[in-house]
C-alpha positions in Angstrom: 0.0 0.0 0.0 1.4 3.4 -0.9 2.4 5.8 1.8 -0.3 8.5 1.2 -1.0 11.4 3.6 -4.2 13.3 2.8 -4.0 17.1 2.7 -6.4 19.7 4.1 -9.7 18.2 5.5 -9.5 15.0 3.5 -9.7 11.5 5.0 -8.1 8.4 3.4 -10.4 5.4 3.4 -9.9 1.7 2.5 -13.3 0.9 0.9 -15.1 -2.3 1.5 -16.2 -4.2 -1.6 -20.0 -4.6 -2.1 -20.9 -8.2 -0.9 -23.7 -8.4 -3.4 -21.3 -7.8 -6.4 -20.4 -10.7 -8.5 -18.0 -10.3 -11.4 -19.5 -11.7 -14.6 -16.4 -11.5 -16.8 -16.2 -15.3 -17.1 -18.9 -15.2 -19.6 -17.2 -12.4 -21.6 -19.3 -9.6 -20.2 -17.3 -6.5 -19.4 -18.3 -4.7 -16.2 -17.2 -1.0 -15.9 -15.1 -0.1 -12.8 -17.9 2.3 -11.8 -20.1 -0.7 -11.0 -17.6 -3.0 -9.3 -18.3 -1.7 -5.8 -22.1 -1.8 -6.0 -24.6 0.7 -7.3 -23.3 4.2 -7.8 -26.1 5.9 -5.8 -25.4 4.0 -2.6 -23.3 5.3 0.3 -20.1 3.3 0.8 -18.5 1.6 3.8 -14.8 1.6 4.6 -12.0 1.8 7.2 -10.2 5.1 8.0 -6.5 4.9 7.2 -5.5 8.5 8.0 -6.7 12.1 8.3 -5.5 15.4 6.7 -3.9 18.0 9.0 -6.9 20.3 9.2 -9.5 17.7 10.1 -11.4 18.5 13.3 -13.3 15.2 13.6 -13.3 13.9 17.1 -15.9 11.2 16.9 -13.9 8.9 14.7 -10.3 7.6 14.8 -8.0 5.7 12.5 -9.3 2.2 12.1 -13.0 3.0 12.5 -15.5 1.6 10.0 -17.4 4.5 8.5 -20.2 5.2 6.0 -19.3 8.0 3.6 -21.2 9.9 0.9 -22.0 8.6 -2.5 -20.7 11.6 -4.3 -17.6 13.9 -4.1 -14.9 11.4 -3.3 -11.8 10.6 -5.3 -10.8 7.1 -6.3 -7.1 6.6 -5.8 -5.8 3.5 -7.7 -3.1 1.5 -5.8 -2.7 -1.3 -8.3 -4.1 -4.8 -9.0 -7.6 -3.4 -9.5 -7.6 -2.0 -5.9 -8.2 1.6 -4.9 -8.5 3.8 -1.9 -11.1 6.6 -1.4 -10.1 10.2 -0.6 -13.2 11.8 1.1 -13.8 15.2 2.5 -14.3 15.2 6.3 -17.8 16.6 6.0 -18.8 13.6 3.8 -18.5 11.1 6.6 -22.0 10.1 7.5 -21.8 7.5 10.3 -19.5 5.3 12.3 -20.0 1.6 13.1 -18.4 0.5 16.4 
């Protein structure tokens, strides 16, 4: 995993794959990357990896499982079809403890 440090009020998140997703490429069907982690309009779950220097969030810590918004986050490719999510602090919706 790359050594990324978010800037500003961004939070780096390791997204969880959608458990209902099944890759159908064995039949020759190509599934776009946008649909590999579930429907695009659903909020996403993931684990917090690190915070940017101006984050003021006190309810969550590194390692917490959080729900984050469906829009406004950046997909950061880290190789082998994997990615991380770079999310604004205000787009964190809930924490699951």
